Backbone atoms as SQL, in Angstrom:
CREATE TABLE atoms (id INTEGER PRIMARY KEY, chain TEXT, resi INTEGER, resn TEXT, atom TEXT, x REAL, y REAL, z REAL);
INSERT INTO atoms VALUES
  (1, 'A', 1, 'UNK', 'N', -70.239, 31.008, -7.620),
  (2, 'A', 1, 'UNK', 'CA', -71.119, 30.051, -6.648),
  (3, 'A', 1, 'UNK', 'C', -71.974, 30.812, -6.005),
  (4, 'A', 2, 'UNK', 'N', -73.766, 30.733, -5.579),
  (5, 'A', 2, 'UNK', 'CA', -73.778, 31.104, -4.547),
  (6, 'A', 2, 'UNK', 'C', -74.945, 30.268, -4.166),
  (7, 'A', 3, 'UNK', 'N', -75.433, 29.751, -3.625),
  (8, 'A', 3, 'UNK', 'CA', -76.527, 28.626, -3.099),
  (9, 'A', 3, 'UNK', 'C', -77.703, 29.674, -2.918),
  (10, 'A', 4, 'UNK', 'N', -77.656, 30.844, -2.301),
  (11, 'A', 4, 'UNK', 'CA', -78.986, 31.637, -2.385),
  (12, 'A', 4, 'UNK', 'C', -79.698, 31.781, -3.808),
  (13, 'A', 5, 'UNK', 'N', -78.543, 31.843, -4.647),
  (14, 'A', 5, 'UNK', 'CA', -79.299, 31.595, -6.412),
  (15, 'A', 5, 'UNK', 'C', -79.846, 30.597, -6.880),
  (16, 'A', 6, 'UNK', 'N', -79.232, 29.141, -6.046),
  (17, 'A', 6, 'UNK', 'CA', -79.701, 28.194, -6.635),
  (18, 'A', 6, 'UNK', 'C', -80.979, 27.697, -6.644),
  (19, 'A', 7, 'UNK', 'N', -81.804, 27.238, -7.230),
  (20, 'A', 7, 'UNK', 'CA', -82.999, 27.037, -6.625),
  (21, 'A', 7, 'UNK', 'C', -83.174, 25.503, -6.096),
  (22, 'A', 8, 'UNK', 'N', -81.845, 24.882, -6.279),
  (23, 'A', 8, 'UNK', 'CA', -82.018, 22.993, -6.037),
  (24, 'A', 8, 'UNK', 'C', -81.866, 23.076, -4.575),
  (25, 'A', 9, 'UNK', 'N', -80.858, 24.477, -3.850),
  (26, 'A', 9, 'UNK', 'CA', -80.045, 24.380, -2.715),
  (27, 'A', 9, 'UNK', 'C', -81.637, 24.348, -1.912),
  (28, 'A', 10, 'UNK', 'N', -82.834, 25.172, -2.343),
  (29, 'A', 10, 'UNK', 'CA', -83.738, 25.318, -1.555),
  (30, 'A', 10, 'UNK', 'C', -84.594, 24.191, -1.253),
  (31, 'A', 11, 'UNK', 'N', -84.431, 22.938, -2.273),
  (32, 'A', 11, 'UNK', 'CA', -85.460, 22.327, -2.243),
  (33, 'A', 11, 'UNK', 'C', -84.635, 20.935, -1.760),
  (34, 'A', 12, 'UNK', 'N', -83.065, 20.760, -2.084),
  (35, 'A', 12, 'UNK', 'CA', -82.771, 20.133, -1.125),
  (36, 'A', 12, 'UNK', 'C', -82.890, 20.523, 0.247),
  (37, 'A', 13, 'UNK', 'N', -82.970, 21.605, 0.789),
  (38, 'A', 13, 'UNK', 'CA', -82.754, 21.749, 2.485),
  (39, 'A', 13, 'UNK', 'C', -84.294, 21.434, 2.918),
  (40, 'A', 14, 'UNK', 'N', -85.584, 21.496, 1.982),
  (41, 'A', 14, 'UNK', 'CA', -86.304, 20.919, 1.998),
  (42, 'A', 14, 'UNK', 'C', -86.608, 19.561, 2.554),
  (43, 'A', 15, 'UNK', 'N', -86.157, 18.927, 1.649),
  (44, 'A', 15, 'UNK', 'CA', -85.938, 17.157, 1.156),
  (45, 'A', 15, 'UNK', 'C', -84.849, 17.022, 2.786),
  (46, 'A', 16, 'UNK', 'N', -84.193, 17.550, 2.789),
  (47, 'A', 16, 'UNK', 'CA', -82.836, 16.879, 3.836),
  (48, 'A', 16, 'UNK', 'C', -84.235, 16.779, 5.250),
  (49, 'A', 17, 'UNK', 'N', -85.256, 17.972, 5.469),
  (50, 'A', 17, 'UNK', 'CA', -85.575, 18.142, 6.355),
  (51, 'A', 17, 'UNK', 'C', -86.875, 17.536, 6.557),
  (52, 'A', 18, 'UNK', 'N', -87.216, 16.784, 5.242),
  (53, 'A', 18, 'UNK', 'CA', -88.509, 15.885, 6.114),
  (54, 'A', 18, 'UNK', 'C', -87.949, 13.835, 6.057),
  (55, 'A', 19, 'UNK', 'N', -86.742, 14.272, 5.290),
  (56, 'A', 19, 'UNK', 'CA', -85.530, 13.121, 5.536),
  (57, 'A', 19, 'UNK', 'C', -84.925, 12.562, 7.472),
  (58, 'A', 20, 'UNK', 'N', -85.114, 13.515, 7.636),
  (59, 'A', 20, 'UNK', 'CA', -84.481, 14.021, 9.067),
  (60, 'A', 20, 'UNK', 'C', -85.954, 13.414, 9.870),
  (61, 'A', 21, 'UNK', 'N', -86.905, 14.091, 9.567),
  (62, 'A', 21, 'UNK', 'CA', -88.254, 13.862, 10.283),
  (63, 'A', 21, 'UNK', 'C', -88.303, 12.380, 10.423),
  (64, 'A', 22, 'UNK', 'N', -88.791, 12.163, 8.977),
  (65, 'A', 22, 'UNK', 'CA', -88.631, 9.869, 8.899),
  (66, 'A', 22, 'UNK', 'C', -87.753, 9.093, 9.520),
  (67, 'A', 23, 'UNK', 'N', -86.784, 9.735, 9.715),
  (68, 'A', 23, 'UNK', 'CA', -85.584, 8.844, 10.565),
  (69, 'A', 23, 'UNK', 'C', -85.859, 7.502, 9.757),
  (70, 'A', 24, 'UNK', 'N', -85.334, 7.469, 8.603),
  (71, 'A', 24, 'UNK', 'CA', -85.360, 5.944, 8.030),
  (72, 'A', 24, 'UNK', 'C', -84.201, 5.403, 8.639),
  (73, 'A', 25, 'UNK', 'N', -84.021, 3.999, 8.908),
  (74, 'A', 25, 'UNK', 'CA', -82.952, 3.660, 9.242),
  (75, 'A', 25, 'UNK', 'C', -82.379, 2.521, 8.056),
  (76, 'A', 26, 'UNK', 'N', -82.564, 2.158, 7.501),
  (77, 'A', 26, 'UNK', 'CA', -82.071, 1.385, 6.416),
  (78, 'A', 26, 'UNK', 'C', -82.511, 1.856, 5.112),
  (79, 'A', 27, 'UNK', 'N', -81.820, 1.268, 3.995),
  (80, 'A', 27, 'UNK', 'CA', -81.512, 1.744, 2.612),
  (81, 'A', 27, 'UNK', 'C', -83.334, 1.765, 1.670),
  (82, 'A', 28, 'UNK', 'N', -83.542, 0.728, 2.020),
  (83, 'A', 28, 'UNK', 'CA', -85.191, 0.664, 1.378),
  (84, 'A', 28, 'UNK', 'C', -85.698, 1.682, 2.282),
  (85, 'A', 29, 'UNK', 'N', -85.690, 1.918, 3.568),
  (86, 'A', 29, 'UNK', 'CA', -86.777, 2.684, 4.065),
  (87, 'A', 29, 'UNK', 'C', -86.568, 3.917, 3.405),
  (88, 'A', 30, 'UNK', 'N', -85.353, 4.452, 2.815),
  (89, 'A', 30, 'UNK', 'CA', -84.624, 5.758, 3.014),
  (90, 'A', 30, 'UNK', 'C', -85.043, 5.767, 1.261),
  (91, 'A', 31, 'UNK', 'N', -85.062, 5.314, 0.360),
  (92, 'A', 31, 'UNK', 'CA', -86.012, 5.185, -1.093),
  (93, 'A', 31, 'UNK', 'C', -86.960, 5.398, -0.666),
  (94, 'A', 32, 'UNK', 'N', -87.653, 4.737, -0.149),
  (95, 'A', 32, 'UNK', 'CA', -89.087, 4.726, 0.531),
  (96, 'A', 32, 'UNK', 'C', -90.038, 6.154, 1.037),
  (97, 'A', 33, 'UNK', 'N', -88.847, 6.512, 1.308),
  (98, 'A', 33, 'UNK', 'CA', -89.199, 8.074, 2.288),
  (99, 'A', 33, 'UNK', 'C', -89.074, 8.851, 1.298),
  (100, 'A', 34, 'UNK', 'N', -87.500, 9.417, 0.599),
  (101, 'A', 34, 'UNK', 'CA', -87.291, 9.801, -0.797),
  (102, 'A', 34, 'UNK', 'C', -88.810, 9.978, -1.599),
  (103, 'A', 35, 'UNK', 'N', -89.002, 8.628, -2.094),
  (104, 'A', 35, 'UNK', 'CA', -90.228, 8.686, -2.916),
  (105, 'A', 35, 'UNK', 'C', -91.892, 9.583, -2.287),
  (106, 'A', 36, 'UNK', 'N', -91.572, 9.061, -0.958),
  (107, 'A', 36, 'UNK', 'CA', -93.022, 9.638, -0.557),
  (108, 'A', 36, 'UNK', 'C', -92.810, 11.044, -0.392),
  (109, 'A', 37, 'UNK', 'N', -91.925, 11.309, -0.084),
  (110, 'A', 37, 'UNK', 'CA', -91.512, 13.122, 0.063),
  (111, 'A', 37, 'UNK', 'C', -91.653, 14.097, -1.265),
  (112, 'A', 38, 'UNK', 'N', -91.451, 13.688, -2.423),
  (113, 'A', 38, 'UNK', 'CA', -91.633, 14.381, -3.543),
  (114, 'A', 38, 'UNK', 'C', -92.650, 14.674, -3.523),
  (115, 'A', 39, 'UNK', 'N', -94.125, 14.212, -2.520),
  (116, 'A', 39, 'UNK', 'CA', -95.312, 14.463, -3.053),
  (117, 'A', 39, 'UNK', 'C', -95.645, 15.684, -2.139),
  (118, 'A', 40, 'UNK', 'N', -94.825, 16.008, -1.615),
  (119, 'A', 40, 'UNK', 'CA', -94.692, 17.305, -0.366),
  (120, 'A', 40, 'UNK', 'C', -94.413, 18.826, -1.428),
  (121, 'A', 41, 'UNK', 'N', -93.620, 18.067, -2.967),
  (122, 'A', 41, 'UNK', 'CA', -93.188, 19.585, -3.608),
  (123, 'A', 41, 'UNK', 'C', -94.337, 19.961, -4.630),
  (124, 'A', 42, 'UNK', 'N', -95.227, 20.742, -4.369),
  (125, 'A', 42, 'UNK', 'CA', -96.173, 21.195, -5.366),
  (126, 'A', 42, 'UNK', 'C', -95.536, 21.853, -6.762),
  (127, 'A', 43, 'UNK', 'N', -95.983, 21.419, -7.655),
  (128, 'A', 43, 'UNK', 'CA', -95.229, 22.527, -8.884),
  (129, 'A', 43, 'UNK', 'C', -95.667, 23.974, -8.682),
  (130, 'A', 44, 'UNK', 'N', -96.448, 24.653, -8.001),
  (131, 'A', 44, 'UNK', 'CA', -96.596, 26.090, -7.753),
  (132, 'A', 44, 'UNK', 'C', -95.263, 26.282, -6.800),
  (133, 'A', 45, 'UNK', 'N', -94.788, 25.315, -5.948),
  (134, 'A', 45, 'UNK', 'CA', -93.712, 25.578, -5.117),
  (135, 'A', 45, 'UNK', 'C', -92.608, 25.471, -5.682),
  (136, 'A', 46, 'UNK', 'N', -92.251, 24.350, -6.403),
  (137, 'A', 46, 'UNK', 'CA', -91.256, 24.414, -7.389),
  (138, 'A', 46, 'UNK', 'C', -91.177, 25.944, -7.925),
  (139, 'A', 47, 'UNK', 'N', -91.987, 26.165, -9.024),
  (140, 'A', 47, 'UNK', 'CA', -91.609, 27.378, -9.845),
  (141, 'A', 47, 'UNK', 'C', -91.215, 28.873, -8.943),
  (142, 'A', 48, 'UNK', 'N', -92.034, 28.578, -7.604),
  (143, 'A', 48, 'UNK', 'CA', -91.608, 29.629, -6.754),
  (144, 'A', 48, 'UNK', 'C', -89.729, 29.650, -6.082),
  (145, 'A', 49, 'UNK', 'N', -90.237, 28.460, -6.779),
  (146, 'A', 49, 'UNK', 'CA', -87.829, 28.872, -5.981),
  (147, 'A', 49, 'UNK', 'C', -87.053, 28.915, -7.388),
  (148, 'A', 50, 'UNK', 'N', -87.761, 28.306, -8.656),
  (149, 'A', 50, 'UNK', 'CA', -87.252, 29.428, -9.730),
  (150, 'A', 50, 'UNK', 'C', -87.301, 31.246, -9.668),
  (151, 'A', 51, 'UNK', 'N', -88.713, 31.819, -9.559),
  (152, 'A', 51, 'UNK', 'CA', -89.071, 32.611, -9.222),
  (153, 'A', 51, 'UNK', 'C', -88.390, 33.637, -8.743),
  (154, 'A', 52, 'UNK', 'N', -88.212, 33.334, -7.162),
  (155, 'A', 52, 'UNK', 'CA', -87.372, 34.030, -6.148),
  (156, 'A', 52, 'UNK', 'C', -86.257, 33.929, -6.217),
  (157, 'A', 53, 'UNK', 'N', -85.284, 33.192, -7.606),
  (158, 'A', 53, 'UNK', 'CA', -84.028, 33.456, -7.830),
  (159, 'A', 53, 'UNK', 'C', -84.092, 34.563, -9.224),
  (160, 'A', 54, 'UNK', 'N', -85.027, 35.131, -9.582),
  (161, 'A', 54, 'UNK', 'CA', -85.124, 35.808, -10.812),
  (162, 'A', 54, 'UNK', 'C', -85.318, 35.125, -12.064),
  (163, 'A', 55, 'UNK', 'N', -85.381, 33.597, -11.811),
  (164, 'A', 55, 'UNK', 'CA', -85.502, 32.777, -13.074),
  (165, 'A', 55, 'UNK', 'C', -87.577, 33.498, -13.606),
  (166, 'A', 56, 'UNK', 'N', -87.615, 32.958, -14.801),
  (167, 'A', 56, 'UNK', 'CA', -89.254, 33.160, -15.448),
  (168, 'A', 56, 'UNK', 'C', -89.723, 31.879, -14.770),
  (169, 'A', 57, 'UNK', 'N', -89.970, 31.654, -14.162),
  (170, 'A', 57, 'UNK', 'CA', -90.869, 30.101, -14.068),
  (171, 'A', 57, 'UNK', 'C', -91.826, 29.753, -14.563),
  (172, 'A', 58, 'UNK', 'N', -92.781, 30.705, -14.973),
  (173, 'A', 58, 'UNK', 'CA', -94.392, 30.844, -15.974),
  (174, 'A', 58, 'UNK', 'C', -93.859, 30.835, -17.191);
Protein backbone atom coordinates (compact mmCIF):
# COMPACT_ATOMS: atom_id res chain seq x y z
CA UNK A 1 0.00 0.00 0.00
CA UNK A 2 1.29 3.44 -0.94
CA UNK A 3 -0.72 6.53 0.05
CA UNK A 4 1.04 8.46 -2.72
CA UNK A 5 -0.79 6.37 -5.30
CA UNK A 6 -4.18 6.52 -3.62
CA UNK A 7 -6.19 9.53 -4.84
CA UNK A 8 -8.50 9.49 -1.82
CA UNK A 9 -5.53 10.33 0.43
CA UNK A 10 -5.03 13.62 -1.44
CA UNK A 11 -8.71 14.45 -1.15
CA UNK A 12 -8.73 13.61 2.58
CA UNK A 13 -5.69 15.84 3.13
CA UNK A 14 -7.52 18.77 1.56
CA UNK A 15 -10.70 18.00 3.51
CA UNK A 16 -8.78 17.83 6.80
CA UNK A 17 -7.20 21.23 6.06
CA UNK A 18 -10.62 22.75 5.42
CA UNK A 19 -12.03 21.22 8.60
CA UNK A 20 -9.16 22.54 10.70
CA UNK A 21 -9.73 26.05 9.31
CA UNK A 22 -13.42 25.89 10.15
CA UNK A 23 -12.72 24.81 13.75
CA UNK A 24 -16.19 23.32 14.28
CA UNK A 25 -16.87 22.66 17.95
CA UNK A 26 -20.03 20.56 17.83
CA UNK A 27 -21.08 17.51 15.85
CA UNK A 28 -23.77 19.55 14.09
CA UNK A 29 -21.24 22.21 13.08
CA UNK A 30 -18.85 19.54 11.87
CA UNK A 31 -21.46 17.92 9.61
CA UNK A 32 -22.43 21.33 8.23
CA UNK A 33 -18.80 22.20 7.48
CA UNK A 34 -18.20 18.82 5.84
CA UNK A 35 -21.17 19.41 3.53
CA UNK A 36 -20.04 22.92 2.70
CA UNK A 37 -16.46 21.75 2.12
CA UNK A 38 -17.54 19.38 -0.65
CA UNK A 39 -18.14 22.42 -2.84
CA UNK A 40 -14.39 23.11 -2.66
CA UNK A 41 -13.73 19.97 -4.73
CA UNK A 42 -14.32 20.67 -8.41
CA UNK A 43 -14.93 17.80 -10.84
CA UNK A 44 -11.72 18.74 -12.65
CA UNK A 45 -9.72 18.64 -9.42
CA UNK A 46 -11.10 15.20 -8.59
CA UNK A 47 -10.19 13.96 -12.06
CA UNK A 48 -6.69 15.35 -11.57
CA UNK A 49 -6.30 13.37 -8.34
CA UNK A 50 -6.83 10.21 -10.35
CA UNK A 51 -4.75 11.34 -13.33
CA UNK A 52 -1.78 12.15 -11.06
CA UNK A 53 -1.70 8.53 -9.90
CA UNK A 54 -1.73 7.09 -13.40
CA UNK A 55 -5.42 6.26 -13.66
CA UNK A 56 -7.34 7.22 -16.77
CA UNK A 57 -9.58 9.91 -15.34
CA UNK A 58 -11.21 11.05 -18.56
